N, C-alpha and C positions, 0 to 999 in steps of 0.2 A: 504494500500500500504506500502510495507516495506521501510525502510530508504534507502537501496541500490537502489531499483527501483526508488525512488524519486530522488536520486542523479544522476542516469543515465539519467533520463528524463530531469533534470535541465541542465546537461552537453550537452545533445543533442540539447536542445532548445537554449542554449547559442551559440553553434557552428553554428546553423542555422541562428540566428540573426546576429552574427558577419560576416557572409558571405554575407549578403545583401549589395548590392551596395550603398544604401543610408546611411547605418550605417558606411560603410567604408569611404564614402565621409565626413561624419560628424566628424569622428575621425581624418581624415587628415586635416580638416579645424579648428579643435578645438584650436590649438595654435594661430591662427589668430583672433579668436573670444573672447579669454580670455583677456579682458581689465582689468585694475585695478578695475573699477567699477563693472564689472561682477564678478570678484573674491571676492570682498567685499560682494556683495549680496549673493553669494554662501556660503561664510563663515558664514554670519549672519543667513541664512536659516538653515545651518547645525547645528549651535549652538542652535538655537531656537528649532529645532526638537529634538536634544539630551536633551535639558532641559525638554521639554514636555514629552519625553519618561521616563526620570527620575522621573518626578512627577507622571506619571501613575504607574510606577513600585513601588514607595513608597506607593501609594494608595492600590495597590494590596497586597503588603507585609503587610501593616498595617491591612487590612481587614482579612487576613488569620491568623493573630496573635490573633484576638479576639475570 
């Protein structure tokens, strides 16, 4: 599948998902649900995931240098 076709498919899927009533309700309710505790948990999860992705990238780069 070409890159352009993949991009078009992803855009169409995003458009379909965002039009769903439950997704729209979730987006509307998001500011009410984002307490400081939830924000801190999201920050920690994001940083942990980024750290693990960096570790994996370093392993891959190191293994290709050998």
